[in-house]
N, C-alpha and C positions, 0 to 999 in steps of 0.2 A: 083748365087746370083746377084740380080740387083744392079747396082751402083746408088748412090744418090748424087745429086749435092749439097745438104745441108751437110756441113762439119760435123756437130754434129752427123748425122746419118751415113755418109760415113765412119767416123773413130770411130764408136762405137765398143768397144772391142768384139771380137768373141771367144777369149780364156781367161782363167784366167790369163795367163801371160801378157796379154795386159792391165789389170786393172792398173790404175795409182794411186800409193800411198796406195794400199790395199793389199800389199804383204802378211802380216801375216794372214789376213782373208782368202785370196785365198788359201794359203797353208793349213790352218786348214780345209777348206771345201773339198778341193781335197783329203787330207789324209783320212778324214772321208769316202768319197766315195770309195777310194781304199780299205779300210779296211772293207767296208760294214757296217759301223756304222753311218747310216744316221738317223736323227731325224724325227719324224712324221711331224713336222712343223719348218720351219726356220723363224726367224724374223730379218729383215734387217732394220737398223735405220741409219739416217744421214741427212744432209741438202740436199736441192735440187741439183741435178746434179752431185753427187759423184759416182753414179753407182749402185743404189739399184735395179732398174728394170732390168738393164743390168746383174747384178749378179744373179738375179732370173732366167733369161733366160739361163744363163750359167749353173746354177744348173740343170735346166730342161734338157739341152742338155747333161750334163755329166751323168745324171742318166739314160737317155734313148738312148744314142748313140749306134749304132750297132757295132762299132769298139772297144768300151771299154771292158776291161775285169775286173775281180774282183780286180786285182792288178795294172792295168795300164790304163791311159786315153790316148788313141791313136788318137782320132779324132783331126784334126787340120785345120787351115784355108787353107792349101795347097789343101786339098780335103776333104770336109765334106761328111758324109754319108747322105743318103736321109732323114732320120729322123731329123738330125741337120739342113739341108737345109730348111725343112718345118718349124722348130721352128724359124729359123732366119727370114723367110718370114711371120711369124705369122699366118700360116694357117694349123698348126698341130691339128688334131681333139681332141687329148688327153691333149693338153696343153691349159688351159682355163685362160685367163686374165680378171680380173674384176676390175673396177674402183669403189672403195668404196665411192668416192666423189659423184657419181651419183646414185649408188645403195646402199642406206644406210639402208633400211628397213628389217624387219624380213622376209617378203615375198621373197625377193631376196635370203636371206640366206637359207630359206627352200627349194627353188628350187635348189640351189647349193648342199645342203645336199642330196636331193632326187636323183640328178644325180650322186653323189658320190658313190652310192650303186652299180652302174654298173661297170664292169671291163673295163680296157682300150681297145680300139679297135685294135690298132697296136703297141703301145709303151709298155714298161715294166711297167712304172708308169703313172697313171693319175695325173697331177700336176695342182693345182689351185694356180695362182698368184694373190693375192689381193693387189692392190696398194692403198696407202693412207688409210690404214685399220683403222686408228684412227677415221675416220669419220663415222664409223658404229654406229648405235643406240645401246642403252643399251640392248634392246630386241634382236637385231641381234647378239651382242656378247654372250648373254646367249644361243641363239640357236646354236652357233658355238662351245661352250665349249666341249660338250660330243664328238663331231666328232673330234675335235682337239686331245683330250686325247686318244681316241681309234679309229682311222680311219681304214678303210679296209686296208689289207696288200699292196695293189697296189695303195694307195692314198698318196700323199704328198702335204702339204701346204707350200707356200712361201709367207710370209706377209711382206709388205714394208710400212714404215711410216717415216714422218719427225717430228712427235709429239709423241714420245714414252711414255711421261708422261700421255697422254690422254687414253692410253690402260689400261684396267683393269688388276690388278695383277693376276687374275685367268687365263687370257689369256697368260700373260707373263710367268707364271710358266710352261706352256705347250709347250713352244717354245724354241728352241736353238737360242740364241740372238747373232747377230753380228753387231757391231757398225762400220760403215764406216766413216773414218776420213776425215776431210778437207784436201785437197791436198796442200802441201807446195808451196810457190811461186817459189822456185828453180825448183821443178819437173814440175810444170805447164809451166814454161818458156822453159825448155828443150823439153817438149811435143809439145808446140806451134811452136817452131823452126823447129821441124821435120815435122810437118804438112805443115808449110809455105814453106819449101824446096820441099816437094812432090807436092805442088800446084804451084810451081814456083813463089811464092809471094816474093816481095821485101819490107821488113819491118825492121825497126831498132830494136836493142836490147832494147833500152829505151822504145819503143812503145810496144813491147812484154811484158816487165816488168810491164808497166802500166796496160795492159790488164789482166795479171795474178793477179796483186794486186787488181784490181777492181772486179774480179770475186769472191773474198772472199773464195777461196778454192773449188769452183764448177768447175768441168772439163767441163761440158756441157756449162755453161755460158761463160767460157773462150773460147771455140771453136766457139761458136756463135758470140762472139764479134770479134774474129779473122776473121770469115767469113764476117762480115760487113765491117771490114777494108779492106780486100782483094777485096771485091766488089767495094768499093770506089776507090781503086787503079786502077782497070780495067777501070773505068770511066775517071780517070785522067792521061791516057796515060802512065801507068806503071811507074810512079814516085815512088821514095822510100817513104814509109809511115813513117813519123816521129812522135815523141811523141806528138807534138803540134796538129797534125791532129787527132790523136786518142782522145785527150782531148776534142777537138771541137766536134767530133763524139759522145762522151759520155756525153757531157754537163758538163765536169769537169773544174775546174779552174786550171790555172798554179800555182803549189804550190810555185814556187819561187816568183811569184807576191804576193801571200798571205803572205809569210814571209817578203817581202819588205813592204807590207801594214802594217804589225805589227811593222816593224821598225819605220814607221811614227807615229803609235799610241803611241809607247813607248817614242817617242820624243815629244809628244804633238802636232804634226803637223796635225791638223785636215783637212786642205785643201788638202794636199798631200795624206792623207789616203783615203779621199773621191774620189780623182782622180783615185787611183788604183782601188777602188771599181767600179767606173764608167766604167773603161776599162774591168773589169771582167764581168759586166752586159752586156756591148756591145758584149762581146764574147759569150753571151748566157748562162751564169752560172746559174744553178738552185739554188735557195735560200737555200733550205734544204741541198743540197750537199755542198754548200759553207760553211755553218755553221758547218757541220761535218768535213770539211777540217780544219776549224779553231780549232776545238777540237783536231784534229790530230797534228796540229802545237803546240798547248798548251802542249800536251803530249810530243813532242819532246823537248820543252823548259824545262819542268819539269825533263825529263830524263837527259838532259844535266846538269842541276843544281845539281841534286842528285847523278848521277852515273858517271859524267865526260864526256869525249868526246864520241860522238856517233860513233860507228863502222859502216863503210859503208856496207850496206847490199843490198838486192834485192829490197828494197822499197824506198830508198832515195838516190839521187845522191850525188856525192862528193861536187859539188857547194852548194847544199842545206845544207849539213853538215857544211860547212864553214860559211854559213849565220847564221845558228842556233848557232854555237859557238860564233860568233861575237855579235849577238843581245841579247843572253841570259845574257850578262853582265849587261844589263839594266833592268832586271826584277827579282823579287823574288817569292817565293812560295805563299806568301799572295796574290800578285797581280794575279798570275795564278789561284788561288782559286776563286777570285772575277770574273775574266774573264770567267772561266768555268761555274759558276752559271748563269751569265748573258747570256751566249750563250745557255745554256739549256733552260732558260726561253724564249729566243727569238725563239727557235725552236717550243716551245709550242705555242707562240703567232702567228706563221705563220698559224696555223689552224683556227684562228678566224679573222685574218687581211686580207683584200682583196688585198691591194697593197703591194706586196712583196718587191719591190724596195725601197719604202719609209721605210719599216720596217728595211731593211738592212742599209740604211743611218742613221736612228735613232740609230741602234745598234752600228755603228762605232762611232758616236758622243758620245754615252754613254761610250764606251770604253775609248776614249780620256778623257772624263770627270772623269772617275774613276781613271785614271792613268796618271798623269803628273809627271814623275820621277824626273826631275831636280828640279821642284818646291818643291816636297815633301822632297827631300834630303836637299835642301837649308833651308827649314823651320826647319827640324829636327836638322841639324848640327848647325845652328845659335842659336837655343834655348838651346841645350844641352851643347855647349861649351862656350857660352857667360856668363861671371861671373858678368857682370855689372847689378846689381839689378835683379837677376834671378827670383825673386818671381813675379815681376810685369811686366817685359819686355816681350813682345810678338811680334814676327815679323808680324804675321797676324793682331794683334791689331793695329800696326803701319801702316800697309798698308791701313787699313780701313780709316785712318785719312787723307790719301792723296786725293787731290782735284779731280784728274781724276777718282779715284774709287768712290768718292762721287757722281759724275755725273752718273756713271754706276749704282750705287745702287739706285739713284733716278729713273732712267729709269725702273730698275727691280721692284721697289716697285709699279710703275704704272702697269707693266705687271701682277704682282701678284694680285693687286686689280682688274684688268680687268678680270682675270680668276675667282676671287671670285664673281664678278658680274654675270659672265656667269653661275656660279653654282646656284645663286639665281634665275635667270630668267629661266633657263633651268633645270628642275629637273633631278636628276641622273637617267638614264635610264638603262634598262637591269639588274638591280640589285634587282628588287622587289622580285623575287622568292628566292633570296639568303639571303636578309637582315633578320638578327635575327634568322637564323636557329640554330646557336650555339653562343649565346651571350657571349662576352668576357668582363670581368671587367678590365678596364684600369683606374687605380687610380693614376698613377705616370708617369713621363717621362720615367723612366726605364721600366715600363710595356709596354709602347708604343714601345720602342727599342726591347724588347724581342719578342713582337708580330710580328714586322717587320722581325726579324731574323727567327722566326718560319715559317712565310709565304714565306720566301725566297724573300722578297722584297729588293733586293740588293741596288738599287739606292736610295730608300726611306731611308733605314737604313744608307747609306753613308751620305746623306744630313742631317739627324738628328744628326749624330755624328760630322760631320766636318763643316757644313755650317750653321746650325741653332743654335741660341743663345737664350736659354730659359730665359724669363723674369718672367713668372708665369705660373703655371699649376693648373687648377681646373676642376672638373668634367664637361665636356661639353664645356670648354673654355680653349684655350691655347694662351698665349701672347708671341710673339717671335720677335726677330730681326735676321738679317742674314747677311752673307757676299756676295761678288759679284759672287761667284761660284754657288749659289743656282740655282737649276733647275727652269726654268721659270714656269713650271706647278706644282711646289711643293705643293702649297696650294690646288689646285684642286685635286691632287692625294691623299694627306693626308686626305682631307675631304671625299673623296669617300671611302677610306680604313677604316676610323673610323666609317662611317655609316654602312659598310659591316660587320665590326667586332663586333661592340657594338650594332647595331640596332638603334642608336641615331644619330641625327645631331649635329655636333660640330662646334663651332665658333673659327676660327683661326684669331686672330687680330695681326696686324703688329705694332711693337713698334719702336720708334726712340731712345730707350735706348742703347747707344753705349758702356756702361759699362759692359753689359752682355757678357759672353764668351761661346764658344761652348765647348762640352765635350773634343774635341781634344785639344783645347787651354789650358783647365784646366789641362789635363793630362800632357802636355808638361811643363806648369809652375810648376806643382807639382813635376815633375822629376827634373827640374832645381833647385827648391828650396831645395829638399832633397840632391841633389848633392852638392850644395853650402854649406849647413849645415854640410855635412859629411866631406867636405874638411877642415873644421875648427877643426875637431875632432883629438885626439891624434893618433888614429889608422891610419887616412889618412896621418898624418905627418910621422909616422913610415914607412908606405908603400912607401912614397915618398923618404925617406932616403934609404930604402932597394933597391928600383928600380928607380934610378934617371932618367933614360931614358924613363920610362913609363909615360903614360898620362891617367888619370882617366876620362872616358867619360860617365859611367853609373854605377848605383848601383841597385841591386835587393834584395828584402826581401825574405827570406826563410819562407815558410809556414810549421810549425811543426805539424799541425793537421793531 
């Protein structure tokens, strides 16, 4: 057998016992061969790189090996028989491999069926291995049906696919199916360590762990990534390969940096958050990979909040666990949900936005905008616990009257008007084909909120609830005032969305009416008022007498419907 410098081929399993993570399947197939209970056709399914084609060749070797008996499989890597050697080298005349991705038509299948009528030349069985079988055409599948059901005694089929759902049920019913599982990170790590030791490679456990996690259960991908890492080592004078080097090689972000970035987002520190982002961009981070890493961090936060401390496993370091434990105190599930939706939306935006770096910067600024924890908590606590005129007192309302905020609002009004003028002079582009396809009737401010929620316009919905103060609402015209946190492009965005949803142009006018309140402010005032009124009731006084050390902070109404 010729040696191969490519590790994925060099360490390709040559016996069933060498398959990683597929022990049950290997035992079932070998038992069937020993007992002489072999199906007319095998169907091997699983993701790329878990060993489908390798298993197909192992089946071909086991069925045709000259050393094997009816009760025992004797051929081994110590000394293969001539037949097995030829199969390994892909030059056995009776073992035919066909790539269905390039030969999809009925003519190819007719040729295969015609050749199947002839007996094997030297082997016990003629075996057809059809890879990516799901790519065969409907006519090709139909042509294969009869032969699969009643093939000649000396003919066996081995079908392999990554998309088993695309295979007709009539084909599935004629095959013995085996599902190859994703290989666990633990098993991949052990396998990679063994290969690295055989290749005299110097690579850290953390680097191997990262390679195993990145491969997503694919043995071939894991070995190929290890091969790349070891090649880079040979160029860098045999220095130990660390995790940071592998991250740079793969274009992955340092997860500890991402968690630290989130710390700044949760603290409302936009400048520092953007600084971390710039470092990651300079490290060569891929935008989509970065956003997927964000989703993973959000998952870790949610797991920490809902399930308690994260146990150290093969995918997260101890220092990262400590960071998640510390920072998760400053985030709740509502915020995680908002962040998750915004991240998914940004991933979709990457497909249509040319400048990925600017998209990521806007994304980080939106995160900070969505979540300023300390400010939110301060507003909530002050309004719920303050008993001095709870019906009319509002922290947000008071802040608006401050002189420094009036200056900011004045500037923001100018920006909003500027964007409005831009809309008038530059007609909305790229929407012509979409406008009015499904007209939506929006007759109230609540209808507008519901539509924003339905379309997953997270930022727009947030502004409508928190930062917009409705003065009047009429069909085609909305009169609003707003606070200092309103997105500078709010009017432009709202105008575009209304045109897209309703098929009509709406006028958004800015009012100087400071008496109007946002939905968020109204809800807080309502809660405060209800709480104050309840504290005057006899029930509240009884509760205070029964629990003198307790403090009433909120009441909830039960819905009996």
